[in-house]
ZAMARGU-4260 file (C-alpha; in steps of 0.2 Angstrom, whole numbers, plus 5000, padded with zeros to 4 digits):
<rodrens>
0) 5015/4730/5240 | 5009/4715/5250 | 4993/4706/5249 | 4985/4697/5264 | 4987/4678/5261
5) 4985/4671/5243 | 4971/4675/5231 | 4955/4666/5236 | 4948/4665/5219 | 4939/4650/5211
10) 4929/4660/5198 | 4913/4650/5201 | 4909/4635/5212 | 4900/4624/5200 | 4888/4610/5207
15) 4885/4595/5196 | 4869/4593/5187 | 4864/4577/5178 | 4862/4578/5160 | 4871/4595/5157
20) 4889/4589/5159 | 4901/4581/5148 | 4916/4570/5152 | 4933/4576/5147 | 4934/4564/5132
25) 4917/4569/5125 | 4914/4582/5111 | 4907/4599/5116 | 4889/4603/5113 | 4883/4619/5104
30) 4877/4633/5115 | 4859/4638/5116 | 4851/4655/5118 | 4849/4663/5135 | 4831/4667/5140
35) 4836/4681/5153 | 4833/4699/5148 | 4847/4712/5151 | 4842/4728/5160 | 4848/4743/5150
40) 4862/4752/5159 | 4875/4765/5155 | 4887/4751/5151 | 4877/4747/5136 | 4885/4763/5128
45) 4902/4754/5127 | 4901/4748/5109 | 4910/4733/5102 | 4926/4739/5093 | 4941/4730/5086
50) 4958/4730/5095 | 4971/4743/5089 | 4981/4737/5075 | 4998/4731/5080 | 5014/4731/5069
55) 5015/4712/5073 | 5005/4701/5085 | 5012/4699/5102 | 5019/4682/5107 | 5008/4675/5121
60) 5015/4658/5123 | 5031/4648/5121 | 5033/4629/5121 | 5037/4620/5138 | 5055/4617/5142
65) 5062/4600/5143 | 5060/4600/5162 | 5042/4606/5161 | 5038/4592/5148 | 5046/4579/5160
70) 5034/4585/5174 | 5019/4584/5162 | 5024/4566/5158 | 5025/4562/5176 | 5007/4569/5179
75) 5001/4559/5164 | 5009/4543/5170 | 5001/4544/5187 | 4987/4534/5193 | 4975/4548/5196
80) 4960/4553/5185 | 4961/4566/5171 | 4954/4579/5183 | 4960/4597/5180 | 4969/4600/5197
85) 4980/4614/5190 | 4973/4632/5189 | 4981/4645/5179 | 4976/4663/5182 | 4981/4678/5171
90) 4976/4695/5179 | 4975/4714/5176 | 4971/4724/5191 | 4963/4741/5192 | 4971/4755/5202
95) 4957/4767/5200 | 4940/4766/5207 | 4924/4764/5197 | 4908/4774/5202 | 4892/4763/5201
100) 4897/4753/5186 | 4912/4744/5178 | 4912/4736/5161 | 4923/4728/5148 | 4922/4719/5131
105) 4930/4702/5129 | 4933/4691/5114 | 4926/4674/5120 | 4935/4659/5111 | 4929/4641/5110
110) 4947/4635/5114 | 4951/4620/5125 | 4965/4608/5129 | 4967/4590/5123 | 4956/4585/5138
115) 4942/4596/5133 | 4944/4609/5147 | 4942/4627/5142 | 4944/4645/5150 | 4933/4657/5159
120) 4934/4675/5155 | 4929/4686/5170 | 4926/4704/5176 | 4928/4706/5195 | 4923/4721/5206
125) 4926/4724/5224 | 4913/4734/5232 | 4916/4748/5245 | 4906/4737/5257 | 4918/4722/5256
130) 4909/4710/5244 | 4917/4704/5228 | 4906/4702/5212 | 4911/4691/5197 | 4903/4690/5180
135) 4909/4681/5165 | 4908/4668/5151 | 4916/4651/5151 | 4919/4638/5138 | 4919/4619/5144
140) 4922/4625/5162 | 4925/4611/5174 | 4912/4606/5187 | 4925/4603/5200 | 4919/4584/5201
145) 4931/4572/5193 | 4933/4574/5174 | 4916/4583/5171 | 4914/4599/5162 | 4899/4610/5157
150) 4900/4609/5138 | 4899/4625/5127 | 4898/4643/5132 | 4890/4647/5149 | 4886/4663/5159
155) 4895/4662/5176 | 4894/4673/5191 | 4898/4673/5210 | 4899/4684/5225 | 4911/4683/5239
160) 4911/4690/5257 | 4929/4696/5258 | 4929/4697/5277 | 4925/4678/5279 | 4933/4673/5262
165) 4918/4663/5258 | 4907/4662/5243 | 4889/4668/5247 | 4880/4668/5230 | 4874/4657/5222
170) 4869/4647/5237 | 4875/4629/5239 | 4864/4618/5228 | 4864/4630/5213 | 4862/4622/5196
175) 4876/4622/5183 | 4878/4639/5174 | 4865/4643/5160 | 4870/4641/5142 | 4875/4657/5133
180) 4872/4659/5115 | 4889/4665/5109 | 4900/4660/5094 | 4919/4657/5094 | 4927/4675/5093
185) 4911/4685/5097 | 4914/4701/5107 | 4904/4700/5124 | 4901/4715/5135 | 4904/4710/5154
190) 4897/4723/5166 | 4894/4726/5185 | 4881/4739/5189 | 4875/4746/5206 | 4857/4751/5206
195) 4841/4749/5217 | 4850/4741/5231 | 4857/4727/5220 | 4873/4724/5210 | 4869/4717/5193
200) 4881/4704/5185 | 4878/4704/5166 | 4884/4698/5150 | 4878/4703/5132 | 4884/4696/5116
205) 4886/4710/5103 | 4885/4697/5088 | 4871/4685/5093 | 4861/4697/5105 | 4862/4684/5119
210) 4860/4692/5136 | 4861/4685/5154 | 4860/4693/5171 | 4861/4689/5189 | 4859/4701/5204
215) 4864/4701/5222 | 4862/4713/5237 | 4874/4728/5236 | 4873/4731/5255 | 4873/4750/5251
220) 4888/4750/5240 | 4891/4765/5229 | 4907/4760/5219 | 4920/4747/5215 | 4937/4750/5223
225) 4954/4749/5214 | 4971/4746/5223 | 4973/4764/5227 | 4960/4763/5240 | 4959/4744/5244
230) 4974/4732/5242 | 4964/4716/5243 | 4966/4698/5238 | 4949/4701/5230 | 4954/4714/5217
235) 4943/4724/5205 | 4951/4716/5189 | 4950/4706/5173 | 4955/4688/5174 | 4957/4674/5162
240) 4957/4658/5172 | 4960/4640/5165 | 4960/4623/5174 | 4971/4610/5166 | 4976/4592/5169
245) 4994/4596/5166 | 5004/4610/5176 | 5012/4617/5160 | 5001/4623/5146 | 5001/4635/5132
250) 4989/4640/5118 | 4992/4653/5104 | 4975/4661/5103 | 4975/4678/5110 | 4960/4685/5121
255) 4957/4703/5121 | 4948/4713/5135 | 4945/4731/5130 | 4936/4747/5135 | 4938/4762/5123
260) 4929/4774/5135 | 4941/4772/5150 | 4960/4774/5148 | 4970/4768/5163 | 4985/4778/5169
265) 4991/4764/5179 | 4987/4745/5182 | 4995/4730/5189 | 4997/4712/5181 | 5000/4695/5189
270) 5002/4677/5184 | 5000/4662/5195 | 4996/4644/5194 | 4989/4633/5208 | 4991/4615/5211
275) 4975/4609/5219 | 4979/4590/5219 | 4971/4582/5234 | 4963/4598/5240 | 4944/4596/5243
280) 4933/4608/5233 | 4927/4617/5249 | 4945/4621/5254 | 4952/4627/5238 | 4960/4644/5238
285) 4961/4644/5257 | 4978/4650/5261 | 4979/4639/5277 | 4979/4624/5266 | 4998/4621/5263
290) 4995/4608/5249 | 4990/4621/5236 | 4999/4636/5228 | 5009/4638/5219 | 5018/4631/5204
295) 5022/4649/5200 | 5018/4667/5206 | 5025/4683/5198 | 5020/4695/5212 | 5010/4710/5208
300) 5019/4720/5195 | 5014/4739/5193 | 5014/4747/5176 | 5011/4765/5170 | 5004/4769/5153
305) 5013/4786/5148 | 5011/4781/5130 | 4993/4774/5130 | 4995/4763/5115 | 5012/4755/5120
310) 5010/4737/5126 | 5017/4733/5143 | 5021/4714/5146 | 5023/4701/5160 | 5029/4684/5157
315) 5030/4668/5168 | 5030/4649/5164 | 5030/4651/5146 | 5015/4663/5146 | 5015/4682/5143
320) 5001/4694/5146 | 5000/4712/5139 | 4991/4728/5143 | 4990/4746/5137 | 4979/4760/5143
325) 4963/4752/5135 | 4967/4733/5133 | 4972/4717/5141 | 4978/4703/5131 | 4980/4685/5137
330) 4980/4667/5130
</rodrens>
């Protein structure tokens, strides 16, 4: 099953804002409480539950090979700054459609590499009007400028027009993402909801009570499309994304996305890593720019969940992701 071009995904385009950024060598700041209120939706019925007990924890990462370590050493010995030019993306894509709302829990982890950069945990929805909505929580997420990152947990969101492959919200000049009052290991509900001519992009922490929300025009959309109706480079999906200084990176802490109310019959998984060295921020994830993508790309591997509790896996570059009918596990 072919996709049109490469995945045009940057998670969020973050604009630098003085006083709210930290350089890669600095320590992280503690997160503060969100002042936004979250409108109650049907997604709030998805209660926080623990992941199913496994006979043994799955292996998510293996150490870099000698060749990969040599590449990392070459990157470290280069003259360039310690900016995170390598973007690893771990995907679970939905096959089925979701009418009016889409929601998943995720365990948010305060984990970062030795340069301070952390991941973003995202829920994505492709509307039946061709707009792609993202909501998530990030830890120490890069600003896209030099070696700066936004310290602590942050609520992030973005909307893309898939016909032009352009980000349309927030508008250019937006401030850095707002702080989000989460703790390491908290379970956070991510949700996308169609109501009143808008699509609400929301996050709610089950442990601290922190809530955050942003809304954008739905353009008359009624549902979020899975691959069965829309094979798109902007898929309705779950995504753990992580920018790094080094092209080969691994961490052992598992992140679990879960929805106990929806059991998937089928899904697809995908792993890729982009090399954005020398690519201007505005041109990143544009398939016409030959300088980027990919250190690796697995293709889109389909999986069936005949046994709903049996984990299916996909591996590349020393990283493995797992999924069953209700969960998606990444590093």
